[in-house]
C-alpha positions, 0 to 999 in steps of 0.5 A, a space after each residue: 313550688 320552691 320559690 326561688 328565682 331562676 334566670 329565664 323561662 324558655 319560649 314555649 313556657 312563656 307562650 303558654 303563660 301569655 296565653 292563660 293570662 290572655 284568657 284569665 282575669 287574674 292578671 294583666 297579660 304583661 304583668 311581671 313574671 318570676 320564673 321559680 325552681 321546681 321540683 323533681 318533676 317535669 312540672 314548671 313553675 312561675 309567679 306572677 305579679 299583677 299591678 294590682 291584687 295578690 300574686 299567684 303561681 302558675 303550674 305548667 304541666 307537660 301536657 293538657 289534663 282533664 280537671 276532674 281527673 288531675 290528681 292535684 285537684 282531687 287530693 287538694 280537695 280531700 285534704 281541704 276536707 280534712 282541714 289541711 292547709 294547701 295552696 288554693 286552686 284559682 283557675 285552670 286551663 286544661 288545654 294549656 295544661 295550666 293551673 293557677 294556684 294561691 301563692 305561699 310566698 318563699 319560706 319552705 320548712 327547709 329555709 325556715 330552718 336558717 332562721 328563728 330560734 331552735 324552739 320555734 323550729 321544734 314547735 313547727 316539727 311538732 305541728 308537721 307531726 300532728 298533720 301526718 296523724 290527721 291525715 292518717 286518722 281522717 284518712 281511715 274515716 274518709 277512705 272510699 274506693 271512689 277516691 283517687 288517693 285510696 285506689 293507689 297502694 305502695 305494694 311490693 311492685 312499687 316498692 321493688 320499682 323504686 329500689 331498682 330505680 336506686 340501683 339503675 340511677 344512682 349505683 350504675 347511672 351517677 356512680 358508674 358501677 357495673 353490677 355483674 349478674 350475681 351482685 344484681 341478684 344479691 341485691 334484688 333479694 334482699 330488696 324483695 325481701 324488704 318490700 315484702 316486710 314494707 308492703 306487709 304492714 296496714 295501710 294508711 293514707 300517705 302524702 308520699 313526699 312529706 319532707 321539708 321542701 313540701 312544707 311551707 309556712 304562710 301567714 303563721 300556718 303550715 301548708 302542705 304542697 306537692 301532694 298529687 302522688 298521695 297513695 295508701 302505704 305504711 303508717 311510717 312512710 310520711 314520718 320517715 319522709 319527714 324525720 329522715 329527710 335529706 334536706 335537713 339535719 335533726 338531732 337523734 334526740 329531736 327524732 326520738 322526741 318527735 317519733 314518741 309525740 306521733 305514738 301518742 296521737 296515733 290510735 291503736 299504735 304499736 309499742 315503741 320498740 316495734 314501730 321503731 323497727 318498722 320505722 327503720 326499715 321504711 327509712 332504709 327503702 325511703 333513703 335508698 329511693 331518695 339516692 336513686 332520684 338524686 342520681 337521675 336528676 344529676 346523670 339523666 336530666 343534668 340537674 346538679 342541685 341534688 348533689 349537695 344532698 347525697 352525703 346526708 342521705 348515705 349518712 342515714 343509711 349508715 347509721 340505720 345499717 349501724 343500728 340494725 345487724 338485721 340489715 347485714 345481708 342488705 348491707 353486704 350486697 350493697 357495700 362493695 358498690 356503696 363504700 361509705 356504708 362498710 
């Protein structure tokens, strides 16, 4: 939902927008439409600007859906109960696969970092960290097997799938590496160890993609978007996503301060040194997964937008390896094919 205009909407998408507007009272059929860049999913987004009234955003799914089971609607309802600000669902057309959402404007946290003062940026990051603790604390209190996010977990299989995705789409697909059977086995064994370590941690509710492009500032409030994949996972997951974010640069001093803030606000948290150890394990997995996404977007979907974020992500990997000799076996397995981390 990052609201940056693009050149055109292909006709099938435009037809669906027109059909939605014909049956909706939100705007005129011929209301101006501004296509927006989407996320790394198959969803498309457009902003509709009525001649009277406020603009809104249409999320166009790849197929029809059932409103009572759509994860976006279910997770939005859950977060609203937690008093976490999310875009309001204005209307939906299940047969067209269209959701009408509150328009939050143009300012993501990533965009906000290009304006304002350093102190203002830090205040927003503190608020973002505090929201993670709210989601975790209230998630534990509201957990129920009848509510979708609490029934899906980051387990060994899921972590391994994401790491294998990195090997397939970044090393082989984007970098053009040919992995021998021995190299593939060596990498897989290290991935397995990392996945087992992460999956063994106590689980809390995670947004699952909590970074600067999925946090928006609107009317002086911080809103959370792109939350439909929320699930149970390690307490470090969302914090790593925010502080080892491929889309922004934060100083190590700032990161350390924000980790301290998180630990103060989380009940029964681990000692700082043990938490940072878990934070670094999660950072490795999360950054490798991000590289897999960037490789897939570039080599399969022919979307070059994410290339610019690869160097920063690899820098994070290198830093984590440098600070943690315990990951030397994984570093050694990857280094022949990712020379930047040697």
